[in-house]
A tleap script that builds the chain and sets N, CA, C and O, in Angstrom:
source leaprc.protein.ff14SB
mol = sequence {
  NMET HIE PRO LEU ILE VAL GLN LEU GLY MET
  CYS ILE ALA SER THR LEU ALA GLY ILE ALA
  VAL TYR ASP ARG VAL ILE VAL ARG PRO ALA
  THR ALA ILE GLY VAL VAL ASP ALA VAL GLN
  VAL TYR ARG GLU GLN GLU ALA ARG LEU PHE
  LYS SER LEU SER ALA GLY ALA GLY ASP THR
  GLU ARG ALA GLN ALA ALA ALA ASN ALA ARG
  GLN PHE ALA GLU ARG LEU SER GLY GLU MET
  ALA LYS LEU GLY GLN ASP CYS GLY CYS LEU
  VAL VAL ASP ARG SER LEU ILE VAL ALA LEU
  ARG PRO ASP VAL ARG ASP LEU THR PRO LEU
  LEU ARG GLN ARG VAL LEU CARG
}
set mol.1.N position { 106.819 114.567 140.858 }
set mol.1.CA position { 106.306 115.515 139.901 }
set mol.1.C position { 106.307 116.893 140.554 }
set mol.1.O position { 106.112 117.027 141.762 }
set mol.2.N position { 106.519 117.862 139.771 }
set mol.2.CA position { 106.582 119.228 140.268 }
set mol.2.C position { 105.184 119.686 140.694 }
set mol.2.O position { 104.228 119.481 139.946 }
set mol.3.N position { 105.036 120.305 141.885 }
set mol.3.CA position { 103.707 120.720 142.364 }
set mol.3.C position { 103.030 121.736 141.454 }
set mol.3.O position { 101.801 121.784 141.398 }
set mol.4.N position { 103.797 122.539 140.751 }
set mol.4.CA position { 103.200 123.539 139.857 }
set mol.4.C position { 102.496 122.870 138.677 }
set mol.4.O position { 101.439 123.331 138.246 }
set mol.5.N position { 103.066 121.797 138.157 }
set mol.5.CA position { 102.451 121.071 137.041 }
set mol.5.C position { 101.157 120.405 137.498 }
set mol.5.O position { 100.168 120.418 136.765 }
set mol.6.N position { 101.147 119.830 138.682 }
set mol.6.CA position { 99.933 119.206 139.220 }
set mol.6.C position { 98.845 120.272 139.415 }
set mol.6.O position { 97.681 120.053 139.080 }
set mol.7.N position { 99.242 121.417 139.959 }
set mol.7.CA position { 98.272 122.495 140.175 }
set mol.7.C position { 97.735 123.018 138.850 }
set mol.7.O position { 96.542 123.301 138.745 }
set mol.8.N position { 98.584 123.154 137.840 }
set mol.8.CA position { 98.159 123.604 136.514 }
set mol.8.C position { 97.197 122.590 135.884 }
set mol.8.O position { 96.202 122.978 135.272 }
set mol.9.N position { 97.485 121.315 136.031 }
set mol.9.CA position { 96.600 120.272 135.509 }
set mol.9.C position { 95.234 120.294 136.179 }
set mol.9.O position { 94.211 120.128 135.515 }
set mol.10.N position { 95.215 120.499 137.484 }
set mol.10.CA position { 93.937 120.576 138.214 }
set mol.10.C position { 93.152 121.823 137.787 }
set mol.10.O position { 91.926 121.781 137.676 }
set mol.11.N position { 93.846 122.907 137.555 }
set mol.11.CA position { 93.193 124.147 137.118 }
set mol.11.C position { 92.561 123.970 135.739 }
set mol.11.O position { 91.425 124.390 135.519 }
set mol.12.N position { 93.283 123.356 134.817 }
set mol.12.CA position { 92.765 123.113 133.473 }
set mol.12.C position { 91.572 122.162 133.523 }
set mol.12.O position { 90.575 122.391 132.839 }
set mol.13.N position { 91.661 121.103 134.318 }
set mol.13.CA position { 90.561 120.140 134.424 }
set mol.13.C position { 89.308 120.786 135.001 }
set mol.13.O position { 88.205 120.542 134.513 }
set mol.14.N position { 89.468 121.607 136.037 }
set mol.14.CA position { 88.289 122.245 136.630 }
set mol.14.C position { 87.687 123.292 135.684 }
set mol.14.O position { 86.469 123.467 135.658 }
set mol.15.N position { 88.515 123.978 134.919 }
set mol.15.CA position { 88.014 124.944 133.937 }
set mol.15.C position { 87.219 124.235 132.844 }
set mol.15.O position { 86.134 124.683 132.471 }
set mol.16.N position { 87.754 123.139 132.334 }
set mol.16.CA position { 87.046 122.380 131.297 }
set mol.16.C position { 85.735 121.808 131.824 }
set mol.16.O position { 84.734 121.795 131.108 }
set mol.17.N position { 85.730 121.340 133.055 }
set mol.17.CA position { 84.498 120.816 133.649 }
set mol.17.C position { 83.459 121.940 133.798 }
set mol.17.O position { 82.272 121.726 133.550 }
set mol.18.N position { 83.908 123.131 134.200 }
set mol.18.CA position { 82.994 124.263 134.331 }
set mol.18.C position { 82.397 124.681 132.992 }
set mol.18.O position { 81.210 124.995 132.905 }
set mol.19.N position { 83.224 124.684 131.951 }
set mol.19.CA position { 82.730 125.027 130.613 }
set mol.19.C position { 81.714 123.990 130.134 }
set mol.19.O position { 80.691 124.356 129.554 }
set mol.20.N position { 81.978 122.712 130.365 }
set mol.20.CA position { 81.051 121.654 129.952 }
set mol.20.C position { 79.715 121.778 130.672 }
set mol.20.O position { 78.662 121.642 130.050 }
set mol.21.N position { 79.749 122.034 131.970 }
set mol.21.CA position { 78.507 122.196 132.731 }
set mol.21.C position { 77.746 123.423 132.253 }
set mol.21.O position { 76.526 123.366 132.105 }
set mol.22.N position { 78.437 124.526 132.010 }
set mol.22.CA position { 77.802 125.747 131.504 }
set mol.22.C position { 77.125 125.486 130.161 }
set mol.22.O position { 76.006 125.938 129.921 }
set mol.23.N position { 77.811 124.756 129.295 }
set mol.23.CA position { 77.242 124.456 127.984 }
set mol.23.C position { 75.988 123.603 128.103 }
set mol.23.O position { 74.998 123.869 127.421 }
set mol.24.N position { 76.011 122.591 128.950 }
set mol.24.CA position { 74.867 121.682 129.089 }
set mol.24.C position { 73.693 122.304 129.830 }
set mol.24.O position { 72.540 122.010 129.510 }
set mol.25.N position { 73.961 123.152 130.807 }
set mol.25.CA position { 72.893 123.673 131.663 }
set mol.25.C position { 72.355 125.017 131.176 }
set mol.25.O position { 71.150 125.255 131.255 }
set mol.26.N position { 73.205 125.886 130.684 }
set mol.26.CA position { 72.791 127.239 130.340 }
set mol.26.C position { 72.605 127.431 128.834 }
set mol.26.O position { 71.534 127.858 128.403 }
set mol.27.N position { 73.605 127.132 128.039 }
set mol.27.CA position { 73.602 127.476 126.622 }
set mol.27.C position { 72.644 126.614 125.813 }
set mol.27.O position { 71.826 127.159 125.073 }
set mol.28.N position { 72.712 125.324 125.923 }
set mol.28.CA position { 71.870 124.456 125.088 }
set mol.28.C position { 70.387 124.615 125.353 }
set mol.28.O position { 69.628 124.701 124.388 }
set mol.29.N position { 69.916 124.661 126.593 }
set mol.29.CA position { 68.475 124.896 126.787 }
set mol.29.C position { 68.020 126.259 126.278 }
set mol.29.O position { 66.883 126.397 125.825 }
set mol.30.N position { 68.878 127.257 126.343 }
set mol.30.CA position { 68.493 128.594 125.890 }
set mol.30.C position { 68.385 128.668 124.374 }
set mol.30.O position { 67.696 129.544 123.850 }
set mol.31.N position { 69.046 127.776 123.664 }
set mol.31.CA position { 69.002 127.817 122.213 }
set mol.31.C position { 68.022 126.800 121.637 }
set mol.31.O position { 68.064 126.521 120.439 }
set mol.32.N position { 67.154 126.250 122.452 }
set mol.32.CA position { 66.154 125.305 121.953 }
set mol.32.C position { 65.158 126.055 121.072 }
set mol.32.O position { 64.675 127.128 121.433 }
set mol.33.N position { 64.863 125.480 119.927 }
set mol.33.CA position { 63.978 126.129 118.960 }
set mol.33.C position { 62.850 125.176 118.610 }
set mol.33.O position { 63.069 123.987 118.375 }
set mol.34.N position { 61.635 125.718 118.580 }
set mol.34.CA position { 60.468 124.977 118.126 }
set mol.34.C position { 59.897 125.654 116.891 }
set mol.34.O position { 59.861 126.882 116.811 }
set mol.35.N position { 59.455 124.865 115.941 }
set mol.35.CA position { 58.940 125.391 114.681 }
set mol.35.C position { 57.458 125.084 114.582 }
set mol.35.O position { 57.016 123.984 114.910 }
set mol.36.N position { 56.695 126.068 114.127 }
set mol.36.CA position { 55.260 125.908 113.937 }
set mol.36.C position { 54.909 126.359 112.525 }
set mol.36.O position { 55.339 127.423 112.080 }
set mol.37.N position { 54.136 125.558 111.834 }
set mol.37.CA position { 53.634 125.950 110.514 }
set mol.37.C position { 52.235 126.541 110.713 }
set mol.37.O position { 51.226 125.864 110.517 }
set mol.38.N position { 52.199 127.809 111.104 }
set mol.38.CA position { 50.928 128.479 111.407 }
set mol.38.C position { 50.068 128.642 110.161 }
set mol.38.O position { 48.841 128.629 110.252 }
set mol.39.N position { 50.691 128.794 109.014 }
set mol.39.CA position { 49.936 128.943 107.770 }
set mol.39.C position { 49.141 127.673 107.479 }
set mol.39.O position { 47.990 127.747 107.049 }
set mol.40.N position { 49.738 126.525 107.707 }
set mol.40.CA position { 49.045 125.258 107.472 }
set mol.40.C position { 47.842 125.124 108.406 }
set mol.40.O position { 46.764 124.718 107.971 }
set mol.41.N position { 48.015 125.459 109.674 }
set mol.41.CA position { 46.915 125.373 110.634 }
set mol.41.C position { 45.823 126.367 110.259 }
set mol.41.O position { 44.637 126.048 110.345 }
set mol.42.N position { 46.214 127.565 109.846 }
set mol.42.CA position { 45.240 128.577 109.431 }
set mol.42.C position { 44.457 128.110 108.203 }
set mol.42.O position { 43.241 128.287 108.134 }
set mol.43.N position { 45.149 127.521 107.247 }
set mol.43.CA position { 44.464 127.059 106.026 }
set mol.43.C position { 43.514 125.899 106.314 }
set mol.43.O position { 42.463 125.792 105.681 }
set mol.44.N position { 43.867 125.037 107.253 }
set mol.44.CA position { 42.960 123.951 107.632 }
set mol.44.C position { 41.678 124.511 108.237 }
set mol.44.O position { 40.584 124.036 107.930 }
set mol.45.N position { 41.811 125.515 109.092 }
set mol.45.CA position { 40.622 126.141 109.676 }
set mol.45.C position { 39.826 126.879 108.610 }
set mol.45.O position { 38.595 126.857 108.619 }
set mol.46.N position { 40.520 127.525 107.704 }
set mol.46.CA position { 39.857 128.230 106.610 }
set mol.46.C position { 39.048 127.258 105.757 }
set mol.46.O position { 37.929 127.575 105.354 }
set mol.47.N position { 39.601 126.081 105.477 }
set mol.47.CA position { 38.888 125.073 104.693 }
set mol.47.C position { 37.660 124.569 105.445 }
set mol.47.O position { 36.611 124.336 104.844 }
set mol.48.N position { 37.790 124.402 106.757 }
set mol.48.CA position { 36.634 123.969 107.552 }
set mol.48.C position { 35.527 125.016 107.519 }
set mol.48.O position { 34.353 124.672 107.378 }
set mol.49.N position { 35.887 126.286 107.647 }
set mol.49.CA position { 34.878 127.353 107.600 }
set mol.49.C position { 34.245 127.454 106.219 }
set mol.49.O position { 33.034 127.634 106.095 }
set mol.50.N position { 35.063 127.337 105.189 }
set mol.50.CA position { 34.536 127.420 103.830 }
set mol.50.C position { 33.582 126.269 103.549 }
set mol.50.O position { 32.557 126.452 102.893 }
set mol.51.N position { 33.919 125.086 104.044 }
set mol.51.CA position { 33.059 123.920 103.840 }
set mol.51.C position { 31.710 124.110 104.545 }
set mol.51.O position { 30.661 123.734 104.022 }
set mol.52.N position { 31.764 124.702 105.744 }
set mol.52.CA position { 30.513 124.905 106.474 }
set mol.52.C position { 29.657 125.998 105.837 }
set mol.52.O position { 28.431 125.955 105.939 }
set mol.53.N position { 30.282 126.972 105.185 }
set mol.53.CA position { 29.523 128.055 104.557 }
set mol.53.C position { 29.084 127.736 103.135 }
set mol.53.O position { 28.135 128.344 102.642 }
set mol.54.N position { 29.741 126.809 102.469 }
set mol.54.CA position { 29.436 126.543 101.067 }
set mol.54.C position { 28.150 125.749 100.870 }
set mol.54.O position { 27.653 125.650 99.749 }
set mol.55.N position { 27.627 125.203 101.905 }
set mol.55.CA position { 26.427 124.371 101.768 }
set mol.55.C position { 25.162 125.206 101.912 }
set mol.55.O position { 24.236 124.796 102.611 }
set mol.56.N position { 25.102 126.356 101.272 }
set mol.56.CA position { 23.907 127.191 101.291 }
set mol.56.C position { 23.562 127.702 102.679 }
set mol.56.O position { 22.425 127.567 103.131 }
set mol.57.N position { 24.528 128.281 103.344 }
set mol.57.CA position { 24.337 128.739 104.718 }
set mol.57.C position { 23.480 129.995 104.758 }
set mol.57.O position { 23.547 130.846 103.872 }
set mol.58.N position { 22.677 130.087 105.805 }
set mol.58.CA position { 21.854 131.265 106.006 }
set mol.58.C position { 22.585 132.301 106.833 }
set mol.58.O position { 23.783 132.184 107.090 }
set mol.59.N position { 21.840 133.322 107.248 }
set mol.59.CA position { 22.453 134.408 108.016 }
set mol.59.C position { 22.973 133.943 109.371 }
set mol.59.O position { 24.032 134.385 109.817 }
set mol.60.N position { 22.236 133.058 110.021 }
set mol.60.CA position { 22.685 132.591 111.343 }
set mol.60.C position { 23.962 131.767 111.233 }
set mol.60.O position { 24.848 131.872 112.081 }
set mol.61.N position { 24.057 130.946 110.188 }
set mol.61.CA position { 25.264 130.148 109.994 }
set mol.61.C position { 26.456 131.039 109.677 }
set mol.61.O position { 27.570 130.777 110.132 }
set mol.62.N position { 26.225 132.098 108.894 }
set mol.62.CA position { 27.313 133.031 108.572 }
set mol.62.C position { 27.772 133.780 109.812 }
set mol.62.O position { 28.970 133.985 110.010 }
set mol.63.N position { 26.828 134.185 110.646 }
set mol.63.CA position { 27.192 134.874 111.885 }
set mol.63.C position { 27.966 133.937 112.802 }
set mol.63.O position { 28.932 134.347 113.446 }
set mol.64.N position { 27.543 132.684 112.857 }
set mol.64.CA position { 28.256 131.700 113.673 }
set mol.64.C position { 29.658 131.455 113.127 }
set mol.64.O position { 30.609 131.328 113.897 }
set mol.65.N position { 29.792 131.388 111.806 }
set mol.65.CA position { 31.107 131.183 111.195 }
set mol.65.C position { 32.026 132.372 111.474 }
set mol.65.O position { 33.217 132.187 111.724 }
set mol.66.N position { 31.485 133.587 111.435 }
set mol.66.CA position { 32.290 134.775 111.744 }
set mol.66.C position { 32.747 134.750 113.199 }
set mol.66.O position { 33.889 135.098 113.501 }
set mol.67.N position { 31.862 134.341 114.093 }
set mol.67.CA position { 32.237 134.230 115.508 }
set mol.67.C position { 33.299 133.146 115.707 }
set mol.67.O position { 34.231 133.319 116.492 }
set mol.68.N position { 33.151 132.036 114.994 }
set mol.68.CA position { 34.153 130.960 115.076 }
set mol.68.C position { 35.509 131.429 114.559 }
set mol.68.O position { 36.546 131.068 115.116 }
set mol.69.N position { 35.506 132.232 113.496 }
set mol.69.CA position { 36.755 132.747 112.947 }
set mol.69.C position { 37.447 133.675 113.946 }
set mol.69.O position { 38.668 133.622 114.094 }
set mol.70.N position { 36.685 134.518 114.625 }
set mol.70.CA position { 37.274 135.398 115.645 }
set mol.70.C position { 37.840 134.585 116.806 }
set mol.70.O position { 38.936 134.864 117.292 }
set mol.71.N position { 37.090 133.583 117.245 }
set mol.71.CA position { 37.570 132.743 118.342 }
set mol.71.C position { 38.843 131.989 117.937 }
set mol.71.O position { 39.762 131.827 118.740 }
set mol.72.N position { 38.882 131.536 116.692 }
set mol.72.CA position { 40.066 130.829 116.201 }
set mol.72.C position { 41.287 131.736 116.214 }
set mol.72.O position { 42.366 131.320 116.636 }
set mol.73.N position { 41.124 132.971 115.755 }
set mol.73.CA position { 42.251 133.904 115.735 }
set mol.73.C position { 42.763 134.179 117.146 }
set mol.73.O position { 43.972 134.260 117.365 }
set mol.74.N position { 41.849 134.322 118.097 }
set mol.74.CA position { 42.261 134.547 119.480 }
set mol.74.C position { 42.958 133.316 120.056 }
set mol.74.O position { 43.977 133.431 120.738 }
set mol.75.N position { 42.396 132.133 119.774 }
set mol.75.CA position { 43.008 130.897 120.269 }
set mol.75.C position { 44.388 130.678 119.656 }
set mol.75.O position { 45.317 130.251 120.342 }
set mol.76.N position { 44.519 130.972 118.363 }
set mol.76.CA position { 45.787 130.753 117.673 }
set mol.76.C position { 46.889 131.604 118.293 }
set mol.76.O position { 47.970 131.093 118.586 }
set mol.77.N position { 46.632 132.887 118.496 }
set mol.77.CA position { 47.678 133.742 119.067 }
set mol.77.C position { 47.972 133.358 120.520 }
set mol.77.O position { 49.127 133.383 120.945 }
set mol.78.N position { 46.947 133.008 121.272 }
set mol.78.CA position { 47.153 132.595 122.658 }
set mol.78.C position { 47.928 131.304 122.773 }
set mol.78.O position { 48.827 131.186 123.606 }
set mol.79.N position { 47.590 130.336 121.944 }
set mol.79.CA position { 48.271 129.037 122.002 }
set mol.79.C position { 49.703 129.130 121.487 }
set mol.79.O position { 50.574 128.394 121.951 }
set mol.80.N position { 49.957 130.024 120.538 }
set mol.80.CA position { 51.337 130.223 120.074 }
set mol.80.C position { 52.197 130.732 121.224 }
set mol.80.O position { 53.338 130.300 121.387 }
set mol.81.N position { 51.652 131.649 122.022 }
set mol.81.CA position { 52.404 132.168 123.167 }
set mol.81.C position { 52.618 131.083 124.217 }
set mol.81.O position { 53.688 131.001 124.819 }
set mol.82.N position { 51.598 130.249 124.439 }
set mol.82.CA position { 51.718 129.175 125.429 }
set mol.82.C position { 52.701 128.095 125.001 }
set mol.82.O position { 53.352 127.484 125.848 }
set mol.83.N position { 52.818 127.849 123.697 }
set mol.83.CA position { 53.738 126.819 123.215 }
set mol.83.C position { 55.170 127.116 123.643 }
set mol.83.O position { 55.898 126.218 124.064 }
set mol.84.N position { 55.563 128.366 123.533 }
set mol.84.CA position { 56.916 128.739 123.929 }
set mol.84.C position { 57.161 128.504 125.405 }
set mol.84.O position { 58.240 128.061 125.797 }
set mol.85.N position { 56.173 128.795 126.219 }
set mol.85.CA position { 56.312 128.581 127.657 }
set mol.85.C position { 56.307 127.091 127.993 }
set mol.85.O position { 57.079 126.637 128.838 }
set mol.86.N position { 55.435 126.334 127.328 }
set mol.86.CA position { 55.308 124.911 127.632 }
set mol.86.C position { 56.555 124.112 127.245 }
set mol.86.O position { 56.984 123.232 127.991 }
set mol.87.N position { 57.132 124.416 126.090 }
set mol.87.CA position { 58.297 123.645 125.651 }
set mol.87.C position { 59.601 124.258 126.130 }
set mol.87.O position { 60.653 123.626 126.026 }
set mol.88.N position { 59.553 125.477 126.653 }
set mol.88.CA position { 60.774 126.125 127.108 }
set mol.88.C position { 61.717 126.443 125.968 }
set mol.88.O position { 62.937 126.351 126.110 }
set mol.89.N position { 61.144 126.817 124.839 }
set mol.89.CA position { 61.965 127.072 123.666 }
set mol.89.C position { 61.460 128.315 122.936 }
set mol.89.O position { 60.392 128.845 123.241 }
set mol.90.N position { 62.235 128.755 121.988 }
set mol.90.CA position { 61.853 129.850 121.122 }
set mol.90.C position { 60.993 129.270 120.009 }
set mol.90.O position { 61.427 128.353 119.311 }
set mol.91.N position { 59.787 129.784 119.831 }
set mol.91.CA position { 58.883 129.280 118.800 }
set mol.91.C position { 58.896 130.252 117.630 }
set mol.91.O position { 58.623 131.441 117.795 }
set mol.92.N position { 59.215 129.738 116.443 }
set mol.92.CA position { 59.224 130.552 115.232 }
set mol.92.C position { 58.376 129.867 114.165 }
set mol.92.O position { 58.137 128.660 114.207 }
set mol.93.N position { 57.936 130.671 113.217 }
set mol.93.CA position { 57.139 130.138 112.117 }
set mol.93.C position { 58.058 129.433 111.122 }
set mol.93.O position { 59.200 129.842 110.910 }
set mol.94.N position { 57.547 128.384 110.530 }
set mol.94.CA position { 58.347 127.587 109.602 }
set mol.94.C position { 58.810 128.402 108.397 }
set mol.94.O position { 59.859 128.107 107.825 }
set mol.95.N position { 58.054 129.412 108.005 }
set mol.95.CA position { 58.449 130.210 106.844 }
set mol.95.C position { 59.726 131.008 107.108 }
set mol.95.O position { 60.357 131.477 106.161 }
set mol.96.N position { 60.116 131.172 108.359 }
set mol.96.CA position { 61.333 131.899 108.696 }
set mol.96.C position { 62.577 131.020 108.688 }
set mol.96.O position { 63.696 131.529 108.747 }
set mol.97.N position { 62.391 129.712 108.617 }
set mol.97.CA position { 63.499 128.769 108.700 }
set mol.97.C position { 63.912 128.335 107.302 }
set mol.97.O position { 63.079 127.916 106.499 }
set mol.98.N position { 65.198 128.439 107.021 }
set mol.98.CA position { 65.711 128.019 105.717 }
set mol.98.C position { 65.976 126.521 105.712 }
set mol.98.O position { 65.569 125.817 104.787 }
set mol.99.N position { 66.659 126.032 106.742 }
set mol.99.CA position { 66.966 124.605 106.841 }
set mol.99.C position { 66.800 124.187 108.299 }
set mol.99.O position { 67.245 124.883 109.211 }
set mol.100.N position { 66.162 123.055 108.502 }
set mol.100.CA position { 65.918 122.564 109.859 }
set mol.100.C position { 67.091 121.725 110.350 }
set mol.100.O position { 67.588 120.843 109.650 }
set mol.101.N position { 67.514 122.022 111.559 }
set mol.101.CA position { 68.506 121.180 112.211 }
set mol.101.C position { 67.772 119.988 112.826 }
set mol.101.O position { 66.566 120.067 113.061 }
set mol.102.N position { 68.468 118.902 113.084 }
set mol.102.CA position { 67.801 117.730 113.670 }
set mol.102.C position { 67.234 117.973 115.066 }
set mol.102.O position { 66.292 117.295 115.475 }
set mol.103.N position { 67.791 118.925 115.794 }
set mol.103.CA position { 67.312 119.164 117.155 }
set mol.103.C position { 66.179 120.183 117.239 }
set mol.103.O position { 65.744 120.525 118.339 }
set mol.104.N position { 65.696 120.672 116.106 }
set mol.104.CA position { 64.569 121.610 116.094 }
set mol.104.C position { 63.279 120.807 116.181 }
set mol.104.O position { 63.053 119.884 115.398 }
set mol.105.N position { 62.434 121.173 117.144 }
set mol.105.CA position { 61.181 120.441 117.354 }
set mol.105.C position { 60.073 121.025 116.488 }
set mol.105.O position { 59.929 122.244 116.400 }
set mol.106.N position { 59.294 120.164 115.851 }
set mol.106.CA position { 58.133 120.595 115.089 }
set mol.106.C position { 56.926 120.567 116.019 }
set mol.106.O position { 56.483 119.500 116.442 }
set mol.107.N position { 56.402 121.742 116.333 }
set mol.107.CA position { 55.285 121.863 117.262 }
set mol.107.C position { 53.945 122.043 116.548 }
set mol.107.O position { 52.935 122.328 117.193 }
set mol.108.N position { 53.927 121.880 115.229 }
set mol.108.CA position { 52.693 122.064 114.465 }
set mol.108.C position { 51.593 121.088 114.890 }
set mol.108.O position { 50.453 121.521 115.057 }
set mol.109.N position { 51.875 119.790 115.074 }
set mol.109.CA position { 50.790 118.897 115.508 }
set mol.109.C position { 50.207 119.281 116.870 }
set mol.109.O position { 49.004 119.146 117.093 }
set mol.110.N position { 51.045 119.751 117.761 }
set mol.110.CA position { 50.562 120.186 119.074 }
set mol.110.C position { 49.686 121.430 118.948 }
set mol.110.O position { 48.648 121.531 119.602 }
set mol.111.N position { 50.105 122.372 118.109 }
set mol.111.CA position { 49.290 123.580 117.885 }
set mol.111.C position { 47.963 123.207 117.235 }
set mol.111.O position { 46.913 123.717 117.625 }
set mol.112.N position { 48.011 122.320 116.247 }
set mol.112.CA position { 46.787 121.886 115.570 }
set mol.112.C position { 45.824 121.232 116.559 }
set mol.112.O position { 44.618 121.475 116.515 }
set mol.113.N position { 46.359 120.410 117.443 }
set mol.113.CA position { 45.522 119.731 118.443 }
set mol.113.C position { 44.885 120.740 119.394 }
set mol.113.O position { 43.720 120.588 119.762 }
set mol.114.N position { 45.623 121.755 119.790 }
set mol.114.CA position { 45.099 122.733 120.729 }
set mol.114.C position { 44.103 123.696 120.103 }
set mol.114.O position { 43.136 124.092 120.753 }
set mol.115.N position { 44.322 124.076 118.858 }
set mol.115.CA position { 43.513 125.123 118.229 }
set mol.115.C position { 42.321 124.564 117.463 }
set mol.115.O position { 41.230 125.130 117.538 }
set mol.116.N position { 42.496 123.494 116.746 }
set mol.116.CA position { 41.420 122.944 115.917 }
set mol.116.C position { 40.624 121.916 116.704 }
set mol.116.O position { 40.689 120.719 116.424 }
set mol.117.N position { 39.889 122.377 117.668 }
set mol.117.CA position { 39.063 121.467 118.474 }
set mol.117.C position { 37.657 121.447 117.951 }
set mol.117.O position { 36.807 120.742 118.494 }
savepdb mol mol.pdb
quit
């Protein structure tokens, strides 16, 4: 066999192997997406606060509910930022997604567990 053909074949094989490794190591992890339904988590907390206030709450209960609402808002924004770091993915709200791909992770249960304690 001609040495140039063997060298060309080795060059093509090593190029294809490099592209495959680049795709698996660099590109795919960088495009990982996690979806969070923040509106659903917010509405669940809102329902909990409304339920606690609807039972004839006094001033102290209202002040406590207001403090809980502030703490929830701080926890929600903090945990949303941590989710992206923990999963190593881009976290977006579900309302921004038109159609979910099978490889998109739903992080709503994890957010709910962390925030609604």
